[in-house]
CHARMM-style PDB file with segment names, atoms N, HN, CA, C and O in Angstrom:
ATOM      1  N   MET     1      14.033 -28.239 -12.513  1.00  0.00      PROA
ATOM      2  CA  MET     1      12.804 -27.675 -13.060  1.00  0.00      PROA
ATOM      3  C   MET     1      12.040 -28.853 -13.777  1.00  0.00      PROA
ATOM      4  O   MET     1      12.645 -29.712 -14.418  1.00  0.00      PROA
ATOM      5  N   SER     2      10.867 -28.839 -13.648  1.00  0.00      PROA
ATOM      6  HN  SER     2      10.376 -28.141 -13.127  1.00  0.00      PROA
ATOM      7  CA  SER     2      10.114 -30.017 -14.411  1.00  0.00      PROA
ATOM      8  C   SER     2       9.866 -29.420 -15.806  1.00  0.00      PROA
ATOM      9  O   SER     2      10.154 -28.272 -16.143  1.00  0.00      PROA
ATOM     10  N   VAL     3       9.291 -30.367 -16.568  1.00  0.00      PROA
ATOM     11  HN  VAL     3       9.057 -31.300 -16.294  1.00  0.00      PROA
ATOM     12  CA  VAL     3       9.002 -30.074 -17.944  1.00  0.00      PROA
ATOM     13  C   VAL     3       7.739 -29.198 -17.969  1.00  0.00      PROA
ATOM     14  O   VAL     3       7.528 -28.482 -18.948  1.00  0.00      PROA
ATOM     15  N   LEU     4       6.946 -29.227 -16.994  1.00  0.00      PROA
ATOM     16  HN  LEU     4       7.118 -29.808 -16.198  1.00  0.00      PROA
ATOM     17  CA  LEU     4       5.588 -28.350 -16.907  1.00  0.00      PROA
ATOM     18  C   LEU     4       5.885 -26.862 -16.597  1.00  0.00      PROA
ATOM     19  O   LEU     4       5.129 -25.960 -16.957  1.00  0.00      PROA
ATOM     20  N   THR     5       6.989 -26.667 -15.933  1.00  0.00      PROA
ATOM     21  HN  THR     5       7.603 -27.400 -15.640  1.00  0.00      PROA
ATOM     22  CA  THR     5       7.268 -25.325 -15.571  1.00  0.00      PROA
ATOM     23  C   THR     5       7.195 -24.194 -16.754  1.00  0.00      PROA
ATOM     24  O   THR     5       6.505 -23.186 -16.599  1.00  0.00      PROA
ATOM     25  N   PRO     6       7.871 -24.402 -17.814  1.00  0.00      PROA
ATOM     26  CA  PRO     6       7.710 -23.425 -18.903  1.00  0.00      PROA
ATOM     27  C   PRO     6       6.253 -23.185 -19.308  1.00  0.00      PROA
ATOM     28  O   PRO     6       5.798 -22.076 -19.586  1.00  0.00      PROA
ATOM     29  N   LEU     7       5.560 -24.343 -19.315  1.00  0.00      PROA
ATOM     30  HN  LEU     7       5.930 -25.245 -19.090  1.00  0.00      PROA
ATOM     31  CA  LEU     7       4.106 -24.222 -19.825  1.00  0.00      PROA
ATOM     32  C   LEU     7       3.266 -23.417 -18.663  1.00  0.00      PROA
ATOM     33  O   LEU     7       2.348 -22.660 -18.979  1.00  0.00      PROA
ATOM     34  N   LEU     8       3.589 -23.604 -17.505  1.00  0.00      PROA
ATOM     35  HN  LEU     8       4.335 -24.219 -17.248  1.00  0.00      PROA
ATOM     36  CA  LEU     8       2.682 -22.924 -16.471  1.00  0.00      PROA
ATOM     37  C   LEU     8       3.140 -21.413 -16.412  1.00  0.00      PROA
ATOM     38  O   LEU     8       2.328 -20.532 -16.127  1.00  0.00      PROA
ATOM     39  N   LEU     9       4.436 -21.145 -16.683  1.00  0.00      PROA
ATOM     40  HN  LEU     9       5.096 -21.860 -16.914  1.00  0.00      PROA
ATOM     41  CA  LEU     9       4.860 -19.795 -16.709  1.00  0.00      PROA
ATOM     42  C   LEU     9       4.223 -19.038 -17.943  1.00  0.00      PROA
ATOM     43  O   LEU     9       3.751 -17.911 -17.795  1.00  0.00      PROA
ATOM     44  N   ARG    10       4.221 -19.630 -19.057  1.00  0.00      PROA
ATOM     45  HN  ARG    10       4.605 -20.546 -19.177  1.00  0.00      PROA
ATOM     46  CA  ARG    10       3.637 -19.164 -20.269  1.00  0.00      PROA
ATOM     47  C   ARG    10       2.292 -18.908 -20.160  1.00  0.00      PROA
ATOM     48  O   ARG    10       1.809 -17.941 -20.749  1.00  0.00      PROA
ATOM     49  N   SER    11       1.538 -19.734 -19.402  1.00  0.00      PROA
ATOM     50  HN  SER    11       1.930 -20.519 -18.923  1.00  0.00      PROA
ATOM     51  CA  SER    11       0.120 -19.559 -19.307  1.00  0.00      PROA
ATOM     52  C   SER    11      -0.231 -18.404 -18.272  1.00  0.00      PROA
ATOM     53  O   SER    11      -1.308 -17.811 -18.324  1.00  0.00      PROA
ATOM     54  N   LEU    12       0.675 -18.145 -17.402  1.00  0.00      PROA
ATOM     55  HN  LEU    12       1.550 -18.626 -17.360  1.00  0.00      PROA
ATOM     56  CA  LEU    12       0.542 -17.093 -16.507  1.00  0.00      PROA
ATOM     57  C   LEU    12       0.822 -15.729 -17.024  1.00  0.00      PROA
ATOM     58  O   LEU    12       0.056 -14.789 -16.813  1.00  0.00      PROA
ATOM     59  N   THR    13       1.915 -15.627 -17.698  1.00  0.00      PROA
ATOM     60  HN  THR    13       2.538 -16.390 -17.869  1.00  0.00      PROA
ATOM     61  CA  THR    13       2.280 -14.365 -18.276  1.00  0.00      PROA
ATOM     62  C   THR    13       1.379 -14.149 -19.675  1.00  0.00      PROA
ATOM     63  O   THR    13       1.253 -12.986 -20.059  1.00  0.00      PROA
ATOM     64  N   GLY    14       0.864 -15.020 -20.310  1.00  0.00      PROA
ATOM     65  HN  GLY    14       0.966 -15.965 -19.999  1.00  0.00      PROA
ATOM     66  CA  GLY    14       0.080 -14.806 -21.467  1.00  0.00      PROA
ATOM     67  C   GLY    14      -1.122 -13.996 -21.073  1.00  0.00      PROA
ATOM     68  O   GLY    14      -1.426 -13.078 -21.834  1.00  0.00      PROA
ATOM     69  N   SER    15      -1.813 -14.186 -20.057  1.00  0.00      PROA
ATOM     70  HN  SER    15      -1.566 -14.932 -19.439  1.00  0.00      PROA
ATOM     71  CA  SER    15      -2.969 -13.322 -19.773  1.00  0.00      PROA
ATOM     72  C   SER    15      -2.567 -11.877 -19.469  1.00  0.00      PROA
ATOM     73  O   SER    15      -3.325 -10.960 -19.783  1.00  0.00      PROA
ATOM     74  N   ALA    16      -1.357 -11.643 -18.845  1.00  0.00      PROA
ATOM     75  HN  ALA    16      -0.741 -12.388 -18.590  1.00  0.00      PROA
ATOM     76  CA  ALA    16      -0.879 -10.495 -18.462  1.00  0.00      PROA
ATOM     77  C   ALA    16      -0.523  -9.584 -19.681  1.00  0.00      PROA
ATOM     78  O   ALA    16      -0.661  -8.363 -19.601  1.00  0.00      PROA
ATOM     79  N   ARG    17      -0.086 -10.164 -20.751  1.00  0.00      PROA
ATOM     80  HN  ARG    17       0.027 -11.156 -20.816  1.00  0.00      PROA
ATOM     81  CA  ARG    17       0.144  -9.495 -21.935  1.00  0.00      PROA
ATOM     82  C   ARG    17      -1.002  -8.910 -22.731  1.00  0.00      PROA
ATOM     83  O   ARG    17      -0.817  -7.971 -23.505  1.00  0.00      PROA
ATOM     84  N   ARG    18      -2.305  -9.520 -22.520  1.00  0.00      PROA
ATOM     85  HN  ARG    18      -2.455 -10.283 -21.890  1.00  0.00      PROA
ATOM     86  CA  ARG    18      -3.334  -8.902 -23.078  1.00  0.00      PROA
ATOM     87  C   ARG    18      -3.885  -7.631 -22.257  1.00  0.00      PROA
ATOM     88  O   ARG    18      -4.742  -6.906 -22.763  1.00  0.00      PROA
ATOM     89  N   LEU    19      -3.442  -7.421 -21.168  1.00  0.00      PROA
ATOM     90  HN  LEU    19      -2.746  -8.010 -20.758  1.00  0.00      PROA
ATOM     91  CA  LEU    19      -3.975  -6.337 -20.557  1.00  0.00      PROA
ATOM     92  C   LEU    19      -3.569  -4.983 -21.184  1.00  0.00      PROA
ATOM     93  O   LEU    19      -2.421  -4.830 -21.599  1.00  0.00      PROA
ATOM     94  N   MET    20      -4.424  -4.069 -21.253  1.00  0.00      PROA
ATOM     95  HN  MET    20      -5.357  -4.193 -20.915  1.00  0.00      PROA
ATOM     96  CA  MET    20      -4.154  -2.747 -21.774  1.00  0.00      PROA
ATOM     97  C   MET    20      -3.607  -1.972 -20.584  1.00  0.00      PROA
ATOM     98  O   MET    20      -4.290  -1.868 -19.566  1.00  0.00      PROA
ATOM     99  N   VAL    21      -2.424  -1.437 -20.676  1.00  0.00      PROA
ATOM    100  HN  VAL    21      -1.870  -1.521 -21.503  1.00  0.00      PROA
ATOM    101  CA  VAL    21      -1.857  -0.495 -19.656  1.00  0.00      PROA
ATOM    102  C   VAL    21      -1.864   0.836 -20.192  1.00  0.00      PROA
ATOM    103  O   VAL    21      -1.349   0.999 -21.298  1.00  0.00      PROA
ATOM    104  N   PRO    22      -2.384   1.852 -19.564  1.00  0.00      PROA
ATOM    105  CA  PRO    22      -2.378   3.202 -20.128  1.00  0.00      PROA
ATOM    106  C   PRO    22      -0.961   3.863 -19.882  1.00  0.00      PROA
ATOM    107  O   PRO    22      -0.420   3.840 -18.777  1.00  0.00      PROA
ATOM    108  N   ARG    23      -0.496   4.356 -20.818  1.00  0.00      PROA
ATOM    109  HN  ARG    23      -0.935   4.375 -21.716  1.00  0.00      PROA
ATOM    110  CA  ARG    23       0.821   5.077 -20.894  1.00  0.00      PROA
ATOM    111  C   ARG    23       0.694   6.474 -20.347  1.00  0.00      PROA
ATOM    112  O   ARG    23      -0.225   7.192 -20.741  1.00  0.00      PROA
ATOM    113  N   ALA    24       1.567   6.896 -19.460  1.00  0.00      PROA
ATOM    114  HN  ALA    24       2.314   6.313 -19.140  1.00  0.00      PROA
ATOM    115  CA  ALA    24       1.495   8.268 -19.018  1.00  0.00      PROA
ATOM    116  C   ALA    24       2.049   9.196 -19.857  1.00  0.00      PROA
ATOM    117  O   ALA    24       3.147   8.961 -20.362  1.00  0.00      PROA
ATOM    118  N   GLN    25       1.342  10.421 -20.134  1.00  0.00      PROA
ATOM    119  HN  GLN    25       0.450  10.611 -19.724  1.00  0.00      PROA
ATOM    120  CA  GLN    25       1.850  11.338 -21.055  1.00  0.00      PROA
ATOM    121  C   GLN    25       2.716  12.352 -20.039  1.00  0.00      PROA
ATOM    122  O   GLN    25       2.128  13.272 -19.469  1.00  0.00      PROA
ATOM    123  N   VAL    26       3.919  12.162 -19.878  1.00  0.00      PROA
ATOM    124  HN  VAL    26       4.397  11.415 -20.340  1.00  0.00      PROA
ATOM    125  CA  VAL    26       4.801  13.003 -19.066  1.00  0.00      PROA
ATOM    126  C   VAL    26       5.573  13.764 -19.775  1.00  0.00      PROA
ATOM    127  O   VAL    26       6.277  13.286 -20.664  1.00  0.00      PROA
ATOM    128  N   HSD    27       5.555  15.072 -19.484  1.00  0.00      PROA
ATOM    129  HN  HSD    27       4.982  15.460 -18.762  1.00  0.00      PROA
ATOM    130  CA  HSD    27       6.481  15.948 -20.432  1.00  0.00      PROA
ATOM    131  C   HSD    27       7.061  16.804 -19.301  1.00  0.00      PROA
ATOM    132  O   HSD    27       6.404  17.223 -18.348  1.00  0.00      PROA
ATOM    133  N   SER    28       8.351  17.013 -19.510  1.00  0.00      PROA
ATOM    134  HN  SER    28       8.885  16.672 -20.284  1.00  0.00      PROA
ATOM    135  CA  SER    28       9.208  17.864 -18.591  1.00  0.00      PROA
ATOM    136  C   SER    28       9.610  19.215 -19.082  1.00  0.00      PROA
ATOM    137  O   SER    28      10.096  19.334 -20.207  1.00  0.00      PROA
ATOM    138  N   LYS    29       9.446  20.157 -18.357  1.00  0.00      PROA
ATOM    139  HN  LYS    29       9.051  20.060 -17.443  1.00  0.00      PROA
ATOM    140  CA  LYS    29       9.889  21.482 -18.752  1.00  0.00      PROA
ATOM    141  C   LYS    29      11.112  21.971 -17.888  1.00  0.00      PROA
ATOM    142  O   LYS    29      11.218  21.544 -16.739  1.00  0.00      PROA
ATOM    143  N   PRO    30      11.927  22.746 -18.337  1.00  0.00      PROA
ATOM    144  CA  PRO    30      12.957  23.314 -17.406  1.00  0.00      PROA
ATOM    145  C   PRO    30      12.341  24.088 -16.274  1.00  0.00      PROA
ATOM    146  O   PRO    30      11.248  24.635 -16.422  1.00  0.00      PROA
ATOM    147  N   ALA    31      13.032  24.150 -15.119  1.00  0.00      PROA
ATOM    148  HN  ALA    31      13.920  23.705 -14.999  1.00  0.00      PROA
ATOM    149  CA  ALA    31      12.734  24.878 -13.947  1.00  0.00      PROA
ATOM    150  C   ALA    31      12.414  26.289 -14.226  1.00  0.00      PROA
ATOM    151  O   ALA    31      13.088  26.907 -15.050  1.00  0.00      PROA
ATOM    152  N   ARG    32      11.419  26.852 -13.591  1.00  0.00      PROA
ATOM    153  HN  ARG    32      10.872  26.350 -12.922  1.00  0.00      PROA
ATOM    154  CA  ARG    32      10.984  28.308 -13.726  1.00  0.00      PROA
ATOM    155  C   ARG    32      12.226  29.065 -13.062  1.00  0.00      PROA
ATOM    156  O   ARG    32      12.730  30.014 -13.663  1.00  0.00      PROA
ATOM    157  N   GLU    33      12.641  28.713 -12.022  1.00  0.00      PROA
ATOM    158  HN  GLU    33      12.232  27.942 -11.534  1.00  0.00      PROA
ATOM    159  CA  GLU    33      13.793  29.328 -11.380  1.00  0.00      PROA
ATOM    160  C   GLU    33      14.731  28.298 -10.856  1.00  0.00      PROA
ATOM    161  O   GLU    33      14.304  27.226 -10.428  1.00  0.00      PROA
ATOM    162  N   GLN    34      16.027  28.601 -10.878  1.00  0.00      PROA
ATOM    163  HN  GLN    34      16.374  29.472 -11.225  1.00  0.00      PROA
ATOM    164  CA  GLN    34      16.892  27.774 -10.389  1.00  0.00      PROA
ATOM    165  C   GLN    34      17.015  27.753  -8.893  1.00  0.00      PROA
ATOM    166  O   GLN    34      16.921  28.812  -8.273  1.00  0.00      PROA
ATOM    167  N   LEU    35      17.222  26.600  -8.268  1.00  0.00      PROA
ATOM    168  HN  LEU    35      17.298  25.740  -8.771  1.00  0.00      PROA
ATOM    169  CA  LEU    35      17.367  26.436  -6.745  1.00  0.00      PROA
ATOM    170  C   LEU    35      18.784  26.985  -6.178  1.00  0.00      PROA
ATOM    171  O   LEU    35      19.848  26.687  -6.721  1.00  0.00      PROA
ATOM    172  N   GLY    36      18.709  27.684  -5.215  1.00  0.00      PROA
ATOM    173  HN  GLY    36      17.845  27.926  -4.774  1.00  0.00      PROA
ATOM    174  CA  GLY    36      20.032  28.287  -4.800  1.00  0.00      PROA
ATOM    175  C   GLY    36      20.691  27.308  -3.872  1.00  0.00      PROA
ATOM    176  O   GLY    36      20.208  26.190  -3.694  1.00  0.00      PROA
ATOM    177  N   VAL    37      21.929  27.768  -3.202  1.00  0.00      PROA
ATOM    178  HN  VAL    37      22.321  28.676  -3.346  1.00  0.00      PROA
ATOM    179  CA  VAL    37      22.619  26.952  -2.406  1.00  0.00      PROA
ATOM    180  C   VAL    37      21.853  26.731  -0.950  1.00  0.00      PROA
ATOM    181  O   VAL    37      21.822  25.710  -0.264  1.00  0.00      PROA
ATOM    182  N   LEU    38      21.190  28.143  -0.683  1.00  0.00      PROA
ATOM    183  HN  LEU    38      21.215  28.973  -1.241  1.00  0.00      PROA
ATOM    184  CA  LEU    38      20.585  28.144   0.664  1.00  0.00      PROA
ATOM    185  C   LEU    38      19.363  27.198   0.641  1.00  0.00      PROA
ATOM    186  O   LEU    38      19.079  26.570   1.661  1.00  0.00      PROA
ATOM    187  N   ASP    39      18.573  27.063  -0.574  1.00  0.00      PROA
ATOM    188  HN  ASP    39      18.803  27.573  -1.403  1.00  0.00      PROA
ATOM    189  CA  ASP    39      17.375  26.296  -0.678  1.00  0.00      PROA
ATOM    190  C   ASP    39      17.807  24.763  -0.657  1.00  0.00      PROA
ATOM    191  O   ASP    39      17.081  23.916  -0.136  1.00  0.00      PROA
ATOM    192  N   ILE    40      18.880  24.488  -1.179  1.00  0.00      PROA
ATOM    193  HN  ILE    40      19.470  25.175  -1.602  1.00  0.00      PROA
ATOM    194  CA  ILE    40      19.196  23.078  -1.138  1.00  0.00      PROA
ATOM    195  C   ILE    40      19.797  22.634   0.322  1.00  0.00      PROA
ATOM    196  O   ILE    40      19.645  21.494   0.763  1.00  0.00      PROA
ATOM    197  N   THR    41      20.418  23.553   0.938  1.00  0.00      PROA
ATOM    198  HN  THR    41      20.541  24.479   0.580  1.00  0.00      PROA
ATOM    199  CA  THR    41      20.907  23.363   2.235  1.00  0.00      PROA
ATOM    200  C   THR    41      19.670  23.145   3.287  1.00  0.00      PROA
ATOM    201  O   THR    41      19.667  22.263   4.146  1.00  0.00      PROA
ATOM    202  N   ILE    42      18.679  24.042   3.090  1.00  0.00      PROA
ATOM    203  HN  ILE    42      18.682  24.759   2.393  1.00  0.00      PROA
ATOM    204  CA  ILE    42      17.524  23.816   3.911  1.00  0.00      PROA
ATOM    205  C   ILE    42      16.861  22.523   3.610  1.00  0.00      PROA
ATOM    206  O   ILE    42      16.505  21.793   4.535  1.00  0.00      PROA
ATOM    207  N   GLY    43      16.683  22.212   2.419  1.00  0.00      PROA
ATOM    208  HN  GLY    43      16.973  22.805   1.668  1.00  0.00      PROA
ATOM    209  CA  GLY    43      16.007  20.947   2.028  1.00  0.00      PROA
ATOM    210  C   GLY    43      16.727  19.614   2.566  1.00  0.00      PROA
ATOM    211  O   GLY    43      16.059  18.711   3.070  1.00  0.00      PROA
ATOM    212  N   LEU    44      18.039  19.541   2.442  1.00  0.00      PROA
ATOM    213  HN  LEU    44      18.582  20.275   2.032  1.00  0.00      PROA
ATOM    214  CA  LEU    44      18.896  18.396   2.799  1.00  0.00      PROA
ATOM    215  C   LEU    44      18.662  18.488   4.404  1.00  0.00      PROA
ATOM    216  O   LEU    44      18.286  17.439   4.928  1.00  0.00      PROA
ATOM    217  N   THR    45      18.825  19.535   5.184  1.00  0.00      PROA
ATOM    218  HN  THR    45      19.130  20.386   4.757  1.00  0.00      PROA
ATOM    219  CA  THR    45      18.904  19.664   6.529  1.00  0.00      PROA
ATOM    220  C   THR    45      17.469  19.156   7.110  1.00  0.00      PROA
ATOM    221  O   THR    45      17.402  18.464   8.126  1.00  0.00      PROA
ATOM    222  N   SER    46      16.510  19.501   6.486  1.00  0.00      PROA
ATOM    223  HN  SER    46      16.563  20.064   5.660  1.00  0.00      PROA
ATOM    224  CA  SER    46      15.066  19.070   6.938  1.00  0.00      PROA
ATOM    225  C   SER    46      14.979  17.700   6.639  1.00  0.00      PROA
ATOM    226  O   SER    46      14.306  17.064   7.450  1.00  0.00      PROA
ATOM    227  N   CYS    47      15.469  17.057   5.703  1.00  0.00      PROA
ATOM    228  HN  CYS    47      16.015  17.574   5.044  1.00  0.00      PROA
ATOM    229  CA  CYS    47      15.375  15.581   5.515  1.00  0.00      PROA
ATOM    230  C   CYS    47      16.191  14.834   6.387  1.00  0.00      PROA
ATOM    231  O   CYS    47      15.786  13.756   6.823  1.00  0.00      PROA
ATOM    232  N   PHE    48      17.438  15.346   6.729  1.00  0.00      PROA
ATOM    233  HN  PHE    48      17.767  16.221   6.375  1.00  0.00      PROA
ATOM    234  CA  PHE    48      18.181  14.806   7.797  1.00  0.00      PROA
ATOM    235  C   PHE    48      17.523  14.689   8.985  1.00  0.00      PROA
ATOM    236  O   PHE    48      17.466  13.597   9.550  1.00  0.00      PROA
ATOM    237  N   VAL    49      16.916  15.866   9.532  1.00  0.00      PROA
ATOM    238  HN  VAL    49      16.962  16.754   9.073  1.00  0.00      PROA
ATOM    239  CA  VAL    49      16.171  16.171  10.935  1.00  0.00      PROA
ATOM    240  C   VAL    49      15.065  15.241  10.872  1.00  0.00      PROA
ATOM    241  O   VAL    49      14.838  14.532  11.853  1.00  0.00      PROA
ATOM    242  N   CYS    50      14.373  15.164   9.864  1.00  0.00      PROA
ATOM    243  HN  CYS    50      14.557  15.740   9.067  1.00  0.00      PROA
ATOM    244  CA  CYS    50      12.925  14.503   9.862  1.00  0.00      PROA
ATOM    245  C   CYS    50      13.198  13.044   9.882  1.00  0.00      PROA
ATOM    246  O   CYS    50      12.531  12.372  10.670  1.00  0.00      PROA
ATOM    247  N   CYS    51      14.148  12.405   9.076  1.00  0.00      PROA
ATOM    248  HN  CYS    51      14.689  12.951   8.437  1.00  0.00      PROA
ATOM    249  CA  CYS    51      14.205  10.952   8.801  1.00  0.00      PROA
ATOM    250  C   CYS    51      15.428  10.382   9.651  1.00  0.00      PROA
ATOM    251  O   CYS    51      15.199   9.417  10.381  1.00  0.00      PROA
ATOM    252  N   LEU    52      16.606  10.877   9.605  1.00  0.00      PROA
ATOM    253  HN  LEU    52      16.791  11.661   9.012  1.00  0.00      PROA
ATOM    254  CA  LEU    52      17.743  10.220  10.173  1.00  0.00      PROA
ATOM    255  C   LEU    52      17.881  10.434  11.767  1.00  0.00      PROA
ATOM    256  O   LEU    52      18.270   9.564  12.547  1.00  0.00      PROA
ATOM    257  N   LEU    53      17.549  11.559  12.065  1.00  0.00      PROA
ATOM    258  HN  LEU    53      17.234  12.266  11.431  1.00  0.00      PROA
ATOM    259  CA  LEU    53      17.637  11.894  13.599  1.00  0.00      PROA
ATOM    260  C   LEU    53      16.916  10.993  14.393  1.00  0.00      PROA
ATOM    261  O   LEU    53      17.573  10.361  15.221  1.00  0.00      PROA
ATOM    262  N   PRO    54      15.541  10.766  14.315  1.00  0.00      PROA
ATOM    263  CA  PRO    54      14.811   9.777  15.072  1.00  0.00      PROA
ATOM    264  C   PRO    54      15.412   8.385  15.136  1.00  0.00      PROA
ATOM    265  O   PRO    54      15.583   7.709  16.151  1.00  0.00      PROA
ATOM    266  N   ALA    55      15.717   8.057  13.826  1.00  0.00      PROA
ATOM    267  HN  ALA    55      15.579   8.607  13.001  1.00  0.00      PROA
ATOM    268  CA  ALA    55      16.282   6.671  13.692  1.00  0.00      PROA
ATOM    269  C   ALA    55      17.547   6.501  14.539  1.00  0.00      PROA
ATOM    270  O   ALA    55      17.720   5.510  15.249  1.00  0.00      PROA
ATOM    271  N   GLY    56      18.417   7.499  14.438  1.00  0.00      PROA
ATOM    272  HN  GLY    56      18.277   8.304  13.862  1.00  0.00      PROA
ATOM    273  CA  GLY    56      19.695   7.528  15.264  1.00  0.00      PROA
ATOM    274  C   GLY    56      19.455   7.515  16.759  1.00  0.00      PROA
ATOM    275  O   GLY    56      20.214   6.901  17.508  1.00  0.00      PROA
ATOM    276  N   TRP    57      18.340   8.232  17.224  1.00  0.00      PROA
ATOM    277  HN  TRP    57      17.723   8.731  16.615  1.00  0.00      PROA
ATOM    278  CA  TRP    57      18.037   8.402  18.614  1.00  0.00      PROA
ATOM    279  C   TRP    57      17.642   6.986  18.924  1.00  0.00      PROA
ATOM    280  O   TRP    57      18.242   6.438  19.849  1.00  0.00      PROA
ATOM    281  N   VAL    58      16.708   6.313  18.272  1.00  0.00      PROA
ATOM    282  HN  VAL    58      16.221   6.757  17.520  1.00  0.00      PROA
ATOM    283  CA  VAL    58      16.346   4.992  18.620  1.00  0.00      PROA
ATOM    284  C   VAL    58      17.552   4.029  18.738  1.00  0.00      PROA
ATOM    285  O   VAL    58      17.714   3.397  19.782  1.00  0.00      PROA
ATOM    286  N   LEU    59      18.316   3.916  17.798  1.00  0.00      PROA
ATOM    287  HN  LEU    59      18.185   4.430  16.950  1.00  0.00      PROA
ATOM    288  CA  LEU    59      19.495   3.069  17.642  1.00  0.00      PROA
ATOM    289  C   LEU    59      20.495   3.455  18.885  1.00  0.00      PROA
ATOM    290  O   LEU    59      21.105   2.572  19.489  1.00  0.00      PROA
ATOM    291  N   SER    60      20.605   4.721  19.190  1.00  0.00      PROA
ATOM    292  HN  SER    60      20.110   5.438  18.700  1.00  0.00      PROA
ATOM    293  CA  SER    60      21.572   4.950  20.432  1.00  0.00      PROA
ATOM    294  C   SER    60      20.929   4.498  21.649  1.00  0.00      PROA
ATOM    295  O   SER    60      21.645   4.111  22.573  1.00  0.00      PROA
ATOM    296  N   HSD    61      19.712   4.499  21.762  1.00  0.00      PROA
ATOM    297  HN  HSD    61      19.130   4.813  21.012  1.00  0.00      PROA
ATOM    298  CA  HSD    61      19.027   4.049  23.054  1.00  0.00      PROA
ATOM    299  C   HSD    61      18.377   2.592  23.017  1.00  0.00      PROA
ATOM    300  O   HSD    61      17.402   2.258  23.689  1.00  0.00      PROA
ATOM    301  N   LEU    62      19.029   1.829  22.180  1.00  0.00      PROA
ATOM    302  HN  LEU    62      19.822   2.100  21.634  1.00  0.00      PROA
ATOM    303  CA  LEU    62      18.494   0.469  21.944  1.00  0.00      PROA
ATOM    304  C   LEU    62      18.737  -0.459  23.158  1.00  0.00      PROA
ATOM    305  O   LEU    62      17.929  -1.367  23.349  1.00  0.00      PROA
ATOM    306  N   GLU    63      19.741  -0.307  23.957  1.00  0.00      PROA
ATOM    307  HN  GLU    63      20.398   0.431  23.803  1.00  0.00      PROA
ATOM    308  CA  GLU    63      20.110  -0.867  25.071  1.00  0.00      PROA
ATOM    309  C   GLU    63      18.991  -0.855  26.125  1.00  0.00      PROA
ATOM    310  O   GLU    63      18.565  -1.875  26.668  1.00  0.00      PROA
ATOM    311  N   SER    64      18.514   0.510  26.387  1.00  0.00      PROA
ATOM    312  HN  SER    64      18.860   1.338  25.945  1.00  0.00      PROA
ATOM    313  CA  SER    64      17.471   0.865  27.352  1.00  0.00      PROA
ATOM    314  C   SER    64      16.141   0.130  26.995  1.00  0.00      PROA
ATOM    315  O   SER    64      15.349  -0.224  27.868  1.00  0.00      PROA
ATOM    316  N   TYR    65      15.925  -0.096  25.563  1.00  0.00      PROA
ATOM    317  HN  TYR    65      16.569   0.191  24.854  1.00  0.00      PROA
ATOM    318  CA  TYR    65      14.690  -0.663  25.264  1.00  0.00      PROA
ATOM    319  C   TYR    65      14.757  -2.254  25.395  1.00  0.00      PROA
ATOM    320  O   TYR    65      13.736  -2.939  25.452  1.00  0.00      PROA
ATOM    321  N   LYS    66      15.984  -2.755  25.434  1.00  0.00      PROA
ATOM    322  HN  LYS    66      16.814  -2.199  25.388  1.00  0.00      PROA
ATOM    323  CA  LYS    66      16.003  -4.162  25.629  1.00  0.00      PROA
ATOM    324  C   LYS    66      15.783  -4.599  27.114  1.00  0.00      PROA
ATOM    325  O   LYS    66      15.356  -5.708  27.438  1.00  0.00      PROA
ATOM    326  N   LYS    67      16.146  -3.534  28.033  1.00  0.00      PROA
ATOM    327  HN  LYS    67      16.492  -2.633  27.770  1.00  0.00      PROA
ATOM    328  CA  LYS    67      15.832  -3.951  29.465  1.00  0.00      PROA
ATOM    329  C   LYS    67      14.352  -4.135  29.760  1.00  0.00      PROA
ATOM    330  O   LYS    67      13.489  -3.421  29.249  1.00  0.00      PROA
ATOM    331  N   ARG    68      14.105  -5.108  30.592  1.00  0.00      PROA
ATOM    332  HN  ARG    68      14.806  -5.687  31.006  1.00  0.00      PROA
ATOM    333  CA  ARG    68      12.667  -5.404  30.926  1.00  0.00      PROA
ATOM    334  C   ARG    68      12.532  -4.935  32.459  1.00  0.00      PROA
ATOM    335  O   ARG    68      13.043  -5.579  33.376  1.00  0.00      PROA
ATOM    336  N   GLU    69      11.773  -3.715  32.659  1.00  0.00      PROA
ATOM    337  HN  GLU    69      11.358  -3.191  31.915  1.00  0.00      PROA
ATOM    338  CA  GLU    69      11.821  -3.351  33.999  1.00  0.00      PROA
ATOM    339  C   GLU    69      10.326  -3.306  34.413  1.00  0.00      PROA
ATOM    340  OT1 GLU    69      10.013  -3.008  35.566  1.00  0.00      PROA
TER     341      GLU     69
END
């Protein structure tokens, strides 16, 4: 590292320190009703079907995509 690196980094971060960043006022409350086993099962199954199933199908058919016909 050169001698100027700390000076350059300090000058870059100095302007960022002066920026006012609004803080979020987030307050959490307990859930109105507890999730049941069926609700959790339906949610996890839908995530699996929507995200992992298409990716698995593409990966399983990867050899057919590599062929140029």
